[in-house]
C-alpha positions, 0 to 999 in steps of 0.5 A: 500500500502506498500511503497517500492520505492521512488515514493511509499513513496512520494505517501503514504506521501500525503493524496491527492496523496493517493486519486488520486492513489485510483481513478486511481486504480478504473478507471484502474481496471474497464477498465481492467476487461472489456478488459482483457482476453485470445485470443481464437485462440492463448491462449495468455493473452490480457491486453491492458490497463495493458500494457499501465499502466506498460509503464505509470508507468515506463516512466511517473510516475517514472520520477516524484520526488515530490508531485506536479509532481505526482499530475499533472500526476495522474490527467492527467492519470485519465483523459486520461483513462476516455477519451480513455477507456470511452466505458469500464467504468461503 
């Protein structure tokens, strides 16, 4: 990861956060691979968890300003995905 934003720099500065970021990426990617695609009728791209993740990044993750906050919200997000999208996790 190339740290471009303040949040990225905080994440890259803490090994535990890097692990949480990697774990989140894994569960997110697993769900996204199972749920994204193209609507056969409209040709529109479907990516429900991608849309949800972009909102989470903007409205939750990017509101944190320190390691402690980020650790809490990363753990909550991982738990949320595991719970709400469990049918799609392998």
